N, CA, C and O atoms as a CHARMM CRD file, in Angstrom:
* protein
*
  256
    1    1 MET  N      8.81100 -30.39300   6.28400 PROA 1      0.00000
    2    1 MET  CA     9.51600 -28.68100   6.42000 PROA 1      0.00000
    3    1 MET  C      9.77400 -28.54300   4.48100 PROA 1      0.00000
    4    1 MET  O      9.80700 -27.41800   3.98300 PROA 1      0.00000
    5    2 GLN  N      9.88600 -29.43800   3.84600 PROA 2      0.00000
    6    2 GLN  CA     9.76100 -28.79100   2.16800 PROA 2      0.00000
    7    2 GLN  C      8.80500 -27.97000   1.69200 PROA 2      0.00000
    8    2 GLN  O      8.94600 -26.94600   1.02300 PROA 2      0.00000
    9    3 GLU  N      7.32200 -28.75400   2.28100 PROA 3      0.00000
   10    3 GLU  CA     6.38300 -28.53100   1.46100 PROA 3      0.00000
   11    3 GLU  C      6.01900 -26.53000   2.13400 PROA 3      0.00000
   12    3 GLU  O      5.59400 -25.62100   1.42000 PROA 3      0.00000
   13    4 ASN  N      6.29000 -26.45400   3.27400 PROA 4      0.00000
   14    4 ASN  CA     6.23500 -25.86100   4.38600 PROA 4      0.00000
   15    4 ASN  C      7.22400 -24.10400   3.54100 PROA 4      0.00000
   16    4 ASN  O      7.06200 -22.88500   3.60500 PROA 4      0.00000
   17    5 ASN  N      8.20300 -25.08600   2.83900 PROA 5      0.00000
   18    5 ASN  CA     9.17700 -23.70800   2.00400 PROA 5      0.00000
   19    5 ASN  C      8.91100 -23.47100   0.61400 PROA 5      0.00000
   20    5 ASN  O      9.13100 -22.47400  -0.07400 PROA 5      0.00000
   21    6 VAL  N      8.43300 -24.49800   0.35300 PROA 6      0.00000
   22    6 VAL  CA     7.59800 -24.43300  -1.04300 PROA 6      0.00000
   23    6 VAL  C      6.08200 -23.14900  -0.77300 PROA 6      0.00000
   24    6 VAL  O      5.73200 -22.39100  -1.67900 PROA 6      0.00000
   25    7 HSD  N      5.44800 -23.17200   0.51400 PROA 7      0.00000
   26    7 HSD  CA     4.22800 -22.53400   0.53100 PROA 7      0.00000
   27    7 HSD  C      4.93000 -21.16200   0.35900 PROA 7      0.00000
   28    7 HSD  O      4.68000 -20.40100  -0.57500 PROA 7      0.00000
   29    8 LEU  N      5.87900 -20.89800   1.39200 PROA 8      0.00000
   30    8 LEU  CA     6.63500 -19.87200   1.87300 PROA 8      0.00000
   31    8 LEU  C      7.47500 -19.07900   0.58800 PROA 8      0.00000
   32    8 LEU  O      7.71500 -17.87200   0.62500 PROA 8      0.00000
   33    9 HSD  N      7.87600 -19.98100  -0.55700 PROA 9      0.00000
   34    9 HSD  CA     8.51000 -19.20200  -1.59900 PROA 9      0.00000
   35    9 HSD  C      7.50000 -18.54900  -1.73900 PROA 9      0.00000
   36    9 HSD  O      7.57700 -17.34500  -1.49500 PROA 9      0.00000
   37   10 ARG  N      5.96600 -19.23100  -2.26300 PROA 10     0.00000
   38   10 ARG  CA     4.50200 -18.69400  -3.07100 PROA 10     0.00000
   39   10 ARG  C      4.45500 -17.75700  -2.70000 PROA 10     0.00000
   40   10 ARG  O      4.91600 -16.92400  -3.48100 PROA 10     0.00000
   41   11 VAL  N      3.95200 -17.22300  -1.43800 PROA 11     0.00000
   42   11 VAL  CA     3.48400 -16.08100  -0.71900 PROA 11     0.00000
   43   11 VAL  C      4.30900 -15.18300  -0.92700 PROA 11     0.00000
   44   11 VAL  O      3.87400 -14.11500  -1.35800 PROA 11     0.00000
   45   12 ASN  N      5.94200 -15.35600  -0.65500 PROA 12     0.00000
   46   12 ASN  CA     7.22500 -14.27800  -1.09600 PROA 12     0.00000
   47   12 ASN  C      6.71200 -13.79000  -2.53200 PROA 12     0.00000
   48   12 ASN  O      6.50500 -12.58900  -2.70600 PROA 12     0.00000
   49   13 HSD  N      6.55100 -14.50800  -3.33100 PROA 13     0.00000
   50   13 HSD  CA     6.79200 -14.23500  -5.22000 PROA 13     0.00000
   51   13 HSD  C      5.34400 -13.50700  -5.00000 PROA 13     0.00000
   52   13 HSD  O      5.18600 -12.39600  -5.50600 PROA 13     0.00000
   53   14 ILE  N      4.70700 -13.87100  -4.55200 PROA 14     0.00000
   54   14 ILE  CA     2.97100 -13.27400  -4.99800 PROA 14     0.00000
   55   14 ILE  C      2.84400 -11.13900  -4.25900 PROA 14     0.00000
   56   14 ILE  O      2.25800 -10.11700  -4.61600 PROA 14     0.00000
   57   15 CYS  N      4.07300 -11.66700  -2.82100 PROA 15     0.00000
   58   15 CYS  CA     4.02600 -10.73500  -2.24000 PROA 15     0.00000
   59   15 CYS  C      4.90700  -8.80200  -2.63400 PROA 15     0.00000
   60   15 CYS  O      4.75700  -7.60700  -2.38100 PROA 15     0.00000
   61   16 ALA  N      6.08500 -10.08200  -3.63100 PROA 16     0.00000
   62   16 ALA  CA     6.77200  -9.07800  -4.31800 PROA 16     0.00000
   63   16 ALA  C      6.49700  -8.82000  -5.09800 PROA 16     0.00000
   64   16 ALA  O      6.77600  -7.65900  -5.39900 PROA 16     0.00000
   65   17 ILE  N      5.62500  -9.75400  -6.21700 PROA 17     0.00000
   66   17 ILE  CA     4.52300  -8.85400  -7.39800 PROA 17     0.00000
   67   17 ILE  C      4.10600  -7.73000  -7.09100 PROA 17     0.00000
   68   17 ILE  O      4.40700  -6.61300  -7.51300 PROA 17     0.00000
   69   18 GLN  N      3.27300  -8.12400  -6.20600 PROA 18     0.00000
   70   18 GLN  CA     1.85600  -6.61800  -5.42300 PROA 18     0.00000
   71   18 GLN  C      2.87800  -5.97800  -5.27400 PROA 18     0.00000
   72   18 GLN  O      2.84900  -5.23300  -6.25300 PROA 18     0.00000
   73   19 GLY  N      3.81500  -5.73600  -4.69600 PROA 19     0.00000
   74   19 GLY  CA     4.79200  -4.40700  -3.60600 PROA 19     0.00000
   75   19 GLY  C      4.94300  -4.12500  -5.09300 PROA 19     0.00000
   76   19 GLY  O      3.92300  -3.67500  -5.61500 PROA 19     0.00000
   77   20 SER  N      6.05300  -4.30300  -5.93100 PROA 20     0.00000
   78   20 SER  CA     6.94400  -4.20900  -7.29600 PROA 20     0.00000
   79   20 SER  C      5.70900  -2.52600  -7.54900 PROA 20     0.00000
   80   20 SER  O      5.63200  -1.33500  -7.24800 PROA 20     0.00000
   81   21 LEU  N      4.64300  -4.14400  -8.66200 PROA 21     0.00000
   82   21 LEU  CA     3.57000  -3.48700  -9.33000 PROA 21     0.00000
   83   21 LEU  C      2.79000  -2.46300  -8.98400 PROA 21     0.00000
   84   21 LEU  O      2.35200  -1.77700  -9.90700 PROA 21     0.00000
   85   22 ALA  N      2.37100  -2.05400  -7.36500 PROA 22     0.00000
   86   22 ALA  CA     1.69100  -1.72200  -6.36500 PROA 22     0.00000
   87   22 ALA  C      2.70100  -0.05000  -6.56100 PROA 22     0.00000
   88   22 ALA  O      2.15500   1.02300  -6.30300 PROA 22     0.00000
   89   23 ILE  N      4.11600  -0.12400  -7.02200 PROA 23     0.00000
   90   23 ILE  CA     5.24100   1.06900  -6.94700 PROA 23     0.00000
   91   23 ILE  C      4.33200   2.03300  -7.97100 PROA 23     0.00000
   92   23 ILE  O      3.93000   3.19500  -8.03600 PROA 23     0.00000
   93   24 LYS  N      4.27800   0.87800  -8.67000 PROA 24     0.00000
   94   24 LYS  CA     3.85900   1.60100 -10.36100 PROA 24     0.00000
   95   24 LYS  C      1.73100   2.03800 -10.71400 PROA 24     0.00000
   96   24 LYS  O      0.94700   2.49500 -11.54600 PROA 24     0.00000
   97   25 GLY  N      1.82100   1.50900  -9.48900 PROA 25     0.00000
   98   25 GLY  CA     0.43300   2.26000  -9.49400 PROA 25     0.00000
   99   25 GLY  C     -0.52700   1.01400 -10.50800 PROA 25     0.00000
  100   25 GLY  O     -1.36500   1.18500 -11.39400 PROA 25     0.00000
  101   26 ASN  N     -0.11500   0.12100 -10.07200 PROA 26     0.00000
  102   26 ASN  CA    -0.88800  -1.10400 -10.45000 PROA 26     0.00000
  103   26 ASN  C     -2.10200  -1.61800  -8.65900 PROA 26     0.00000
  104   26 ASN  O     -1.72200  -1.43800  -7.50200 PROA 26     0.00000
  105   27 THR  N     -3.22000  -2.11400  -9.00400 PROA 27     0.00000
  106   27 THR  CA    -4.17500  -1.79100  -8.34400 PROA 27     0.00000
  107   27 THR  C     -4.40400  -3.32400  -7.56200 PROA 27     0.00000
  108   27 THR  O     -5.17600  -3.39200  -6.60500 PROA 27     0.00000
  109   28 LEU  N     -3.74700  -4.40600  -8.00200 PROA 28     0.00000
  110   28 LEU  CA    -4.54400  -5.54600  -8.18500 PROA 28     0.00000
  111   28 LEU  C     -4.08600  -5.87500  -6.81700 PROA 28     0.00000
  112   28 LEU  O     -3.12300  -5.42800  -6.19200 PROA 28     0.00000
  113   29 THR  N     -4.97100  -6.74300  -6.48500 PROA 29     0.00000
  114   29 THR  CA    -4.18600  -6.90400  -5.29900 PROA 29     0.00000
  115   29 THR  C     -3.91500  -8.76200  -4.99500 PROA 29     0.00000
  116   29 THR  O     -4.16900  -9.53900  -5.91500 PROA 29     0.00000
  117   30 GLU  N     -3.40400  -9.28100  -3.66700 PROA 30     0.00000
  118   30 GLU  CA    -2.73700 -10.13700  -3.55900 PROA 30     0.00000
  119   30 GLU  C     -3.41000 -11.45100  -3.88600 PROA 30     0.00000
  120   30 GLU  O     -2.77800 -12.50000  -4.01400 PROA 30     0.00000
  121   31 MET  N     -4.63500 -11.35300  -4.00500 PROA 31     0.00000
  122   31 MET  CA    -5.54600 -12.09400  -4.19000 PROA 31     0.00000
  123   31 MET  C     -5.86000 -12.59700  -5.75000 PROA 31     0.00000
  124   31 MET  O     -6.02200 -13.75900  -6.12500 PROA 31     0.00000
  125   32 GLN  N     -5.90900 -11.05000  -6.76000 PROA 32     0.00000
  126   32 GLN  CA    -5.69000 -11.26500  -7.66600 PROA 32     0.00000
  127   32 GLN  C     -4.91500 -12.27800  -8.90900 PROA 32     0.00000
  128   32 GLN  O     -5.02100 -13.13800  -9.78400 PROA 32     0.00000
  129   33 ILE  N     -3.49900 -10.71400  -7.60200 PROA 33     0.00000
  130   33 ILE  CA    -2.25600 -11.96000  -8.38100 PROA 33     0.00000
  131   33 ILE  C     -2.59500 -13.40900  -7.89500 PROA 33     0.00000
  132   33 ILE  O     -2.98600 -14.13700  -8.80800 PROA 33     0.00000
  133   34 THR  N     -2.55000 -13.82100  -7.01400 PROA 34     0.00000
  134   34 THR  CA    -2.74000 -15.02900  -6.67900 PROA 34     0.00000
  135   34 THR  C     -3.63700 -15.98900  -8.28400 PROA 34     0.00000
  136   34 THR  O     -3.35300 -17.03200  -8.87200 PROA 34     0.00000
  137   35 ALA  N     -4.74700 -14.96100  -8.46700 PROA 35     0.00000
  138   35 ALA  CA    -5.69400 -15.76000  -9.79700 PROA 35     0.00000
  139   35 ALA  C     -4.80700 -15.78800 -11.16300 PROA 35     0.00000
  140   35 ALA  O     -4.69500 -16.59100 -12.08900 PROA 35     0.00000
  141   36 VAL  N     -4.34500 -14.77900 -10.90800 PROA 36     0.00000
  142   36 VAL  CA    -3.45500 -14.48400 -12.18500 PROA 36     0.00000
  143   36 VAL  C     -2.86400 -15.52300 -12.19800 PROA 36     0.00000
  144   36 VAL  O     -3.20700 -16.43000 -12.95500 PROA 36     0.00000
  145   37 LEU  N     -1.62000 -15.65100 -11.18500 PROA 37     0.00000
  146   37 LEU  CA    -1.34100 -16.58200 -10.97300 PROA 37     0.00000
  147   37 LEU  C     -1.74200 -18.05600 -11.53200 PROA 37     0.00000
  148   37 LEU  O     -0.97100 -18.52100 -12.37100 PROA 37     0.00000
  149   38 GLU  N     -2.91200 -18.86900 -11.14200 PROA 38     0.00000
  150   38 GLU  CA    -3.18500 -19.57800 -11.26300 PROA 38     0.00000
  151   38 GLU  C     -3.95900 -19.92800 -12.62600 PROA 38     0.00000
  152   38 GLU  O     -4.50500 -21.02100 -12.77500 PROA 38     0.00000
  153   39 ARG  N     -3.97100 -18.89100 -13.64600 PROA 39     0.00000
  154   39 ARG  CA    -4.26800 -18.80700 -14.39500 PROA 39     0.00000
  155   39 ARG  C     -5.89000 -18.70600 -14.47100 PROA 39     0.00000
  156   39 ARG  O     -6.50900 -18.95100 -15.50600 PROA 39     0.00000
  157   40 LYS  N     -6.55300 -18.28300 -13.14600 PROA 40     0.00000
  158   40 LYS  CA    -8.18500 -17.95300 -13.32700 PROA 40     0.00000
  159   40 LYS  C     -8.68700 -16.32700 -13.90700 PROA 40     0.00000
  160   40 LYS  O     -8.03600 -15.28200 -13.89500 PROA 40     0.00000
  161   41 THR  N     -9.85500 -16.54200 -14.32000 PROA 41     0.00000
  162   41 THR  CA   -10.40700 -15.00100 -14.67000 PROA 41     0.00000
  163   41 THR  C    -10.39200 -14.29700 -13.56200 PROA 41     0.00000
  164   41 THR  O    -10.71800 -14.69800 -12.44500 PROA 41     0.00000
  165   42 VAL  N     -9.89400 -12.90900 -13.95500 PROA 42     0.00000
  166   42 VAL  CA    -9.84800 -11.88200 -12.97800 PROA 42     0.00000
  167   42 VAL  C    -10.13000 -10.31600 -13.46400 PROA 42     0.00000
  168   42 VAL  O     -9.50800  -9.45100 -14.08100 PROA 42     0.00000
  169   43 ILE  N    -11.32900 -10.44400 -12.87400 PROA 43     0.00000
  170   43 ILE  CA   -12.21900  -9.04600 -13.10300 PROA 43     0.00000
  171   43 ILE  C    -10.90500  -7.44500 -12.79300 PROA 43     0.00000
  172   43 ILE  O    -10.62900  -6.87100 -11.74000 PROA 43     0.00000
  173   44 ALA  N    -10.45100  -7.22700 -14.07100 PROA 44     0.00000
  174   44 ALA  CA    -9.48700  -6.24800 -13.91300 PROA 44     0.00000
  175   44 ALA  C     -9.89300  -5.59100 -14.44400 PROA 44     0.00000
  176   44 ALA  O    -11.01500  -5.55400 -14.94900 PROA 44     0.00000
  177   45 PRO  N     -8.64300  -4.53700 -14.47500 PROA 45     0.00000
  178   45 PRO  CA    -8.05600  -3.46600 -16.05500 PROA 45     0.00000
  179   45 PRO  C     -7.14500  -4.32600 -17.13400 PROA 45     0.00000
  180   45 PRO  O     -5.99200  -3.96700 -17.37100 PROA 45     0.00000
  181   46 PRO  N     -7.71500  -5.45600 -17.75800 PROA 46     0.00000
  182   46 PRO  CA    -6.69800  -5.68900 -18.60000 PROA 46     0.00000
  183   46 PRO  C     -5.18000  -5.01500 -18.20400 PROA 46     0.00000
  184   46 PRO  O     -4.56300  -5.61400 -17.32400 PROA 46     0.00000
  185   47 HSD  N     -4.61600  -3.94900 -18.72900 PROA 47     0.00000
  186   47 HSD  CA    -3.39800  -3.75200 -18.72300 PROA 47     0.00000
  187   47 HSD  C     -2.85700  -4.30100 -17.36100 PROA 47     0.00000
  188   47 HSD  O     -1.80900  -4.94100 -17.27900 PROA 47     0.00000
  189   48 GLU  N     -3.77100  -3.95200 -16.15500 PROA 48     0.00000
  190   48 GLU  CA    -2.90800  -4.31800 -15.26900 PROA 48     0.00000
  191   48 GLU  C     -3.24200  -5.84700 -14.81200 PROA 48     0.00000
  192   48 GLU  O     -2.37300  -6.10500 -13.98000 PROA 48     0.00000
  193   49 ALA  N     -3.61100  -6.34300 -14.87700 PROA 49     0.00000
  194   49 ALA  CA    -3.24000  -8.22800 -15.42500 PROA 49     0.00000
  195   49 ALA  C     -2.18700  -8.02100 -16.60000 PROA 49     0.00000
  196   49 ALA  O     -1.05300  -8.22700 -16.16900 PROA 49     0.00000
  197   50 GLN  N     -2.19800  -7.79400 -17.49200 PROA 50     0.00000
  198   50 GLN  CA    -0.92600  -8.26100 -18.17900 PROA 50     0.00000
  199   50 GLN  C      0.40000  -7.28300 -17.24000 PROA 50     0.00000
  200   50 GLN  O      1.54100  -7.68500 -17.47000 PROA 50     0.00000
  201   51 GLU  N      0.32200  -6.46000 -16.56200 PROA 51     0.00000
  202   51 GLU  CA     1.79200  -6.09200 -16.02000 PROA 51     0.00000
  203   51 GLU  C      1.51200  -7.68500 -15.22500 PROA 51     0.00000
  204   51 GLU  O      2.12800  -8.64400 -15.68700 PROA 51     0.00000
  205   52 VAL  N      0.54200  -7.91100 -13.99600 PROA 52     0.00000
  206   52 VAL  CA     1.14800  -9.00800 -13.26600 PROA 52     0.00000
  207   52 VAL  C      1.44400  -9.85600 -14.50300 PROA 52     0.00000
  208   52 VAL  O      2.55500  -9.39200 -14.76000 PROA 52     0.00000
  209   53 ARG  N      1.20400 -10.86500 -15.54200 PROA 53     0.00000
  210   53 ARG  CA     1.60800 -11.61600 -15.74500 PROA 53     0.00000
  211   53 ARG  C      3.03100 -11.28800 -16.33700 PROA 53     0.00000
  212   53 ARG  O      4.03000 -11.93600 -16.02700 PROA 53     0.00000
  213   54 ASN  N      3.03800 -10.27000 -17.18000 PROA 54     0.00000
  214   54 ASN  CA     4.77400  -9.52800 -17.39700 PROA 54     0.00000
  215   54 ASN  C      5.57700 -10.55200 -16.07500 PROA 54     0.00000
  216   54 ASN  O      6.17300 -11.61800 -15.92300 PROA 54     0.00000
  217   55 ALA  N      4.89900  -8.88500 -15.02600 PROA 55     0.00000
  218   55 ALA  CA     6.32600  -9.88700 -14.29300 PROA 55     0.00000
  219   55 ALA  C      6.68100 -11.26100 -13.43600 PROA 55     0.00000
  220   55 ALA  O      7.64300 -11.41700 -12.68300 PROA 55     0.00000
  221   56 ILE  N      5.76600 -12.09800 -13.71900 PROA 56     0.00000
  222   56 ILE  CA     5.18400 -13.31200 -13.53700 PROA 56     0.00000
  223   56 ILE  C      6.85700 -13.99800 -13.74700 PROA 56     0.00000
  224   56 ILE  O      7.77600 -14.49800 -13.09700 PROA 56     0.00000
  225   57 LYS  N      6.37900 -13.51800 -15.45800 PROA 57     0.00000
  226   57 LYS  CA     7.36100 -14.18600 -16.48300 PROA 57     0.00000
  227   57 LYS  C      8.90900 -13.59500 -15.88000 PROA 57     0.00000
  228   57 LYS  O      9.65900 -14.56300 -15.75400 PROA 57     0.00000
  229   58 ALA  N      9.45600 -12.54700 -15.55500 PROA 58     0.00000
  230   58 ALA  CA    10.23500 -12.05400 -15.34800 PROA 58     0.00000
  231   58 ALA  C     10.69300 -12.66000 -14.35900 PROA 58     0.00000
  232   58 ALA  O     11.89300 -12.93400 -14.35400 PROA 58     0.00000
  233   59 TYR  N     10.01800 -12.95800 -13.46800 PROA 59     0.00000
  234   59 TYR  CA    10.47000 -13.95400 -11.93100 PROA 59     0.00000
  235   59 TYR  C     11.07600 -14.72700 -12.31900 PROA 59     0.00000
  236   59 TYR  O     12.29600 -14.84100 -12.20100 PROA 59     0.00000
  237   60 GLU  N      9.73500 -15.98200 -13.30700 PROA 60     0.00000
  238   60 GLU  CA     9.76000 -16.95700 -13.10900 PROA 60     0.00000
  239   60 GLU  C     12.12200 -17.02600 -13.93800 PROA 60     0.00000
  240   60 GLU  O     12.92600 -17.81400 -13.44000 PROA 60     0.00000
  241   61 LYS  N     12.28200 -16.62900 -14.40400 PROA 61     0.00000
  242   61 LYS  CA    13.55700 -16.30200 -14.96500 PROA 61     0.00000
  243   61 LYS  C     14.62400 -15.80200 -14.00700 PROA 61     0.00000
  244   61 LYS  O     15.68300 -15.46400 -14.53700 PROA 61     0.00000
  245   62 LEU  N     14.51800 -15.68400 -12.52100 PROA 62     0.00000
  246   62 LEU  CA    15.25700 -14.81700 -11.49400 PROA 62     0.00000
  247   62 LEU  C     15.97300 -16.72400 -11.05900 PROA 62     0.00000
  248   62 LEU  O     15.30300 -17.74000 -11.24500 PROA 62     0.00000
  249   63 PRO  N     17.10700 -16.71200 -10.60900 PROA 63     0.00000
  250   63 PRO  CA    17.64700 -18.44600 -10.28200 PROA 63     0.00000
  251   63 PRO  C     16.46900 -17.56400  -9.26600 PROA 63     0.00000
  252   63 PRO  O     15.95900 -16.44400  -9.22000 PROA 63     0.00000
  253   64 GLN  N     16.40400 -19.54200  -8.12900 PROA 64     0.00000
  254   64 GLN  CA    15.99500 -19.26400  -7.39800 PROA 64     0.00000
  255   64 GLN  C     16.66600 -19.73400  -6.04100 PROA 64     0.00000
  256   64 GLN  O     16.17500 -19.40300  -4.96100 PROA 64     0.00000
């Protein structure tokens, strides 16, 4: 059960980042955002990848 909660939290986190950034015009997909989160190389405009990294840092500061 705990493993499911961790997975759901991660999926929600990725969807929230994608949705928030899409409103501002970021075109990265959930798969690309997942790759950025996993510190993998992503073929994307550098400023959009940086927006994702910034959003990840911001979400990490929020209380769980």
